[in-house]
N, C-alpha and C positions, 0 to 999 in steps of 0.2 A: 228119742233124739236128746243130744246135749243141750245144754244153755247156748253153747257157741253156735250150735247149728240153727237154733231157733232165731238167734239174733241175725246170723246171715240172710235167713230166708225172709226175715221180717223187712232187712234192708232192701233185699232185692225186690220184695214185693211193692216197694215205695219207689226204687230208683228205677226198676225195668219199664214199667209203664211209662215213667214220664221220659226218659231218655228214647223209649221208642216212639212215643208221640212227637217228641221234637224231630227225631229222622223222618218220621212221615210227613210232618207238616213243612220242614225247611229242605229236604233233599230234592235236588232237580231232577235226578235220574231214577226212574222207577226201580231199575235193578238194584242201585246203590241204596234206596230207601228200604227196599225189601230185605237186603242182606243184613242192612243195620239193625231193622226191626228184629231180624231172626237172632242176630248176635246178642241184643239187648235181652230178648226174653228167653232165649234157651241157656245163657251161661250166667249161673247165678255169681252176682257181684263181678265177677270178670267181665262180663258183656256190658255193663252200663260203663265201667272204668275205661274199657277199651274205646268205647263212642266218645267219652269225655276228652280222652287224650288224642284221638286221631280223627274223630268224626265232626267235631265242632268246628265251625269258621269263626276265629276269633278275631279276625283282622279288621272286618267291617265295625265291630263294637269297638275296637281299640281306636280306630280312626275317629268314631263318634266321640268317645270320651276325651278324646285329644283336642276336640272341636276344630278340627280340619275344614276349611271352608272351600269354595270353590276355587280360590286361588290357588289352593295347594295340590286338592286332588282334581280338579278340572271338572268334575260333576257332582251334584248332590244326589242323594238317594232318592230316586223317582224324578229327578229333575232332567232337564234337556241335556246333551252332551255338549253342546255348543251354545254360545250366544248367537244371536238371530244372525250379526253381521258376520259370523264365521262359519255359519251352514253352507255346505257345498251348494254349487249351481244346479240349475237343472241339467238333466243329462243332456249331452251334446248329440248332435245328428251326424257328428264327424267320425265316428268309429271306423277304422280302417277297413275297407271290404275285403273279401276273402281272395280277390283276384289279384292282389299286389303280391309282389315278391317280397321274401322275408325282409331284406334290407329295407325295401320301401315301407313296408307294414311297421317296422321298428321306428322310422323316422315319423311317420304319421302318428304313430302312438306317443311318441315323445311330444310332439307339437299338440297334442289335444288335451286339454284342460278337464273336458268331460268324459274322459274314457273311464269306462265303468271300473276299473280297478283304481284309478285315482278315487273316484267317488268312493268307493269302499275303504280305502285308507284315510279320507277325510272323515267319514263317519266314523270310524272305530278309533281316532286317535284324537288326544286333545291339542295335537299341535298342527299346524299347517305344512304344507309341502314348501320348502324353502330352497332357493336356487343359490348357485355357485358356491358349492362345497366341493372339496377334493377329499377323496377316500384312498388312503395307502394301507395295502395289504401286508401284515407280516405272518410269516409261516414259522411257528415254532417259538420257543420261550427265550432261546438265546437272543435272537433281535428284538423281541419285544421288551424284554427286560432291560436290554441295554439302552433301548430309546426311552423307556420310562426313568431309569436310574440317570441318564444324561439330562433328561428333561427338570427332575427334580433338584439335580446340582445347578442348572440355569435359571431355576424360578426366582423370581423377584418378589411376588405378592402373595400368592397362595396355590396350596396343591390340594386336590380333593380326590380321594380314593373311595371307592365303593368295591368290596369284592365279597365272594362268598367264602373263600378260604384264603387265609393269610399265614401261611404255615411258618413255623420257628426252626427253620432249616437254613441252610448256607444262604439261599436266596432271600428268604426272609429277613436274616439279620443284615445282608447288603442294603436292603431298603430301611431297616432300622437306622443304619448308620448315615445313609442318605439323607433320611428325614431330621436326623439330629443336626447335620450340617446347616441344613436349610432352616431350621428354627433358630439357629445360631445367627444366621444372617437377617432374621426378623421376618421370614416367611411363615404365614399362618397354614398350617397342616390339619386337615380335618378327615378323618378316616371313619367309614361305616363298614363293619363286619358281620356277619350274620351270625346270630346268636348259638346256632347249633353248628355252623360251619368252622367256627374258631376251635372246637375240639376236634378237629382233625390233626391237629398238632397238639401234644402236650408235653409240658404246660402250654397254655396258650400264649401267644405273642403280645397280647394286649398290654401286660405291664410294661413290658421292653418300649413299646410303641409310646406310651404315657410318660416314661421316664426320659424318653428321647424329645418330647415337647408336644407331642402330638395330641389334640383333641379326638379321643375315639368314642365311638357311639356303636353299640352292640344293637342289632336289629331282633326285635321280639326275642331276647333271650329267654331260656326256660329257667325257671326258678321255682323254689318250693313255697317261699313266703314272699309275695302272695302267690297262691298256686298258679303257675303258667307253663306247662309241660308239653306244649304242643310240638310234635316232629316235622308236623306239615308248616305250610305258609313260611317258607323260607325264601330269604332274598337270594335270588341267584344273579342279581345285576353285577356288572363288571363296567365301573365308570372310573376313568382317570382323566383329569383335568388340570391344567397347569396355567394360571394366569390368563385364562381365556383364549390363549394362543392356539391351543389344539385340544381335543380330547381324544381317548382311545376306548373302545369297548370291544367285545367279542366273546370269547370263550375261556380266556386263559385267566386262571386264578394266580395268586402270588404264591408260587411252590416250586420248589426245585425240581418236581417231577416233569415239569414241563420243557427243561433243560434236556433234550434228548441226545445233545453232543457230547454230554458227560458220560464217559464209559462205565463210571460207579455209580449211575443213577439206576436204581433197581427195579423202577416203575416208570418207565419213560412213557410220556403221554405228548404226543403231537396236538397241535391244535391251530387256529386262526384267531388273529387280533387284528384290529383296524383301527388306524390313526384318521380322525376328522378335522378339516380346518374348514371353517365357514361358520354360516348362521347356525347350523345343526349344533354346533358346540353349545349354543344358548338353551337348546331344547334338553340336552344331556345334563346342563347344570341345572335345569328345573326339575328335573326327575330326581337328581342329587339331593335338591332342597325337599323334595317329596318324601324320600326315604329317611332323611334327616329328622323330619316331622315324627317319625314312628320309631326313631332310635332312642337309646337310652341318654344320649347326649342333647337331646332337643333342647334343653334348658340354656345350653351354650350357644349363641348365636353365630351364624356363618359370617365370613368376611363378605364385603359386598361384591357382586359379582364384576369382574373385569370386562372390558369391551371385546367381543370375539374378534380375532385377527381377519382382515379382508384376504380374500384370495388374490393372489397374483399370477399373474399370465404363465409364469415359468413354474408353477408349482405342480401344474399336471391339469389332466381334463376336468372341466367343473362338470358336476352333477346335482341332480336335484335329491333332496333326502328328507326323511320325516322319520321322527322317533315314534315309536309305538310301544305300549307296555301291557302287559298282562299280568293278572293275580287274583286271588281270592277274595278281592274285594269289589267294587264297581266295576273293575277292568275284567271281570271274568268272561272267559270265552272269546275275548277279542282277537287272539291269535289266531285260534281254531276257524274262526270266520274270515279273517283275512288270509289263511292259507287256501281255504276252500274257495274264496273269491279268486284269488291269484290262479289256482289248477282250472277253475272255470273259464277263465279267459284266456289260457294257454292256446296257441294256434299252431306251434310247431314242436317245441321242444320243452320238457321240465326236467331238471336236475335238482336232485335231493341228496345231501350228504347230512348225516345225523350219527351220533354215537349211540344214541338210544332210540329205539323204534318200536313204540306200543302206542300208537294213536288211536284216538276213538273212533267209533264205528263210522260216524259221518264223515270223518277225514279219509279213511280207508274207501268209502264210497267215492269220494272226490277224485281219489287217485286213480281207483278204476275207471271212473267215468272219463277221465282224461284219456286213458290208455285205449278204451274201446271206441274212442272219437277219433283215433290214428294217431294222437299226440306221442312222441318219442320221450318216454318217460324212464329215467334212469334213477335209481336207488343206490347209494353207495353206503354201506356199513362197515364197521370195522371186524376184521375176522378174530382179533385178540381183543376182546373185551374185559375192562376191570370189574365188571358186574356180571358173571356168568349166567346168573339166574335169569337176567334181563335178556342176554342173548338168546338162552334156551327158549323163553316165552316167546321172543321174536320169531325163532324157526317154526314155531308152532302156527304162526299165521300167514307166513310169507306165500302158501301156495295162493291165497286168494288174490294177491296181485301178480304172481307170475302166471296164474292161469288166465289172467284178462291181459296178458302182453307186456307187463312191467319188467324192465331188465334190472335185476338186481346183481351187486357186485361186493365181494367182502375185500377190502383193501387190507393188505399185509402189515404185521407188526412194524413200528410199535404201535400200541392203541392210539387211534385216532380220535380226539374229542371235539373236532371242528364240526361247524353246523352251517349251512348255507341252503339256500333255496333260490334257484334261478330259472325265470320264465322268458322263453323266446329270445334269450342273448340280449334282453332289453331291460329286464327288472329283476332286481336281487334282493332278498331280505338276509340280513346278517344280524349276528347278536349272540344272546345267552341262552335261547329256548331250546330245548331237544324236542322231538316229535313223540313225546309220550305224555300220560296223563299226569305225572307229577309236574313236568312242566307247564302243560296247558291249563291245568285246571287247580293246582295245589300251590305252586310256588309264584313268587313274583319275578317276572321276567322282563327282560328290555331287548328289543329290537330295533333294527333301522332298516327303513324301506330306501332303496337306492334306484333312481331312475337314471339310466345312462349307459348307452352301448358298450363303451369302451370298458366300463368296470364291469358290467354283466358278462361280456364276452370272456373278461379275464377269470370270473368265477366259474362260468361255464367250461372253460379250458383246464380250470384246477380240478374240478370235479370229474372231467373226461380224463385227465390224467390219472388221478386215482384209480378210476373204474378200469382203465387199460393195466394200470400196474397190478391188479388185484385179480381175483377169481370170479368167474360168472358163475351165479348160482341158478339151477335150472330146477325145473319142476320134478324130474327124475330124482335129483338130488334130495329133495324134501320128502318125495315119496318113499325114497329109499331107505329113510332111517329105520333103524332095528326096532323091536317092539320097546325095549327098556329106554332107549333113546326118545321114543315119541311118547310113552308114559310120563318120563322127567319133563319133557317139554311141554306137555299139556298141563300137568300139575302147576307148573310155574307160570304159564299162559293164565291159568284159572285165577291166579292173585294178580294179575297185570294192574288191574286199577289201583293197587296200593304198592306196586314196586318203584 
């Protein structure tokens, strides 16, 4: 053997056991641990390098190096999730009995602070459930961007934006111009863009934003010196706050692809976004501060928070809301546990809309459990997916749900990126998270729980409309796939934890 071969084998003899031992000690899933141990040991040099790039969780260590305390992260490692005064009350005995009508049951649910679902949200979130909020729905980028740009032009004090993608296209340039006008009026503009998401558009728009006067921070950007090349642990948050007047969140990135009304848009992507007015805005501001503490612009102080706007009677039907986050830090698995808790409490109906559906096994079991209890479970997915390999992997596991009575629909193009969970037309979860391992274990995500019949009924109707406009998927459809198609789908499904 050549000298180069001996050097490779020597490095592998040192790195392979070290990385395999790390995977064995720190991976929480036995299958993931076994897979990474095999990769580290069986692939000379490439295995350890792949583990360092994709297998390590750097978020917790980054947070500790920054010295972030309970005030920023909501919990210390190994410490209590809440202060004693914030811990949920003892379970109430007022859980609605099964013999009530659905309408009466929803009313009883809304009046019961000790309902198990409320208890779950309180245990999993650093934020309390707050009343007197208004939530307004925006469908598509046209209405969403018009509302955002108008708000920037009307801003008097500050604009805060956190997004995964901020494209350097027609829409992105319109935001740059609005930001430049706002800065000229003395408005402070602070923007967080994900360190990997910024490369969706080349060259990145960060320089133009800084030239416009905005303070721009990159969330865990990859770099060679010092080495930081993680593709995972991305910030998928979407937060938009103006003067404390209102906040917006949901699934829409700042990208022209969301303008589905433009006939020249070659990659039309429909989506949902939401405007919130009320005390929930403060919670979104706190989550923005939390991201800022991990962004590259952390040394630049944020402007003082503005007082949230009070909800006036004519603004809409007030709801209760609570922000809940998930991520590969102390928040790990919170959304999975919240979704499981919500599915376990369903009495009549479950509506799920998501663009990517490759959930962990425990969540699949919870959906099946709801269906076999007689709950009407509907899952709506896009028929035209921008990630075909995810669509193929999903096709390989849909039979498990169809076999148990879950109704599945493919909604027609354009590709729909919206995500929402609705339980019993009384409770909804909206935000950035998809129902896949990347969102539920690898990314930083932000969701909002909403308790309110009017809003939940609106979301239920939205999912129903999408299902009725789409095509029902049957067990015969899945079983009738040809051999080549089944083989392709199975191979993609095999890699579903990494998609």
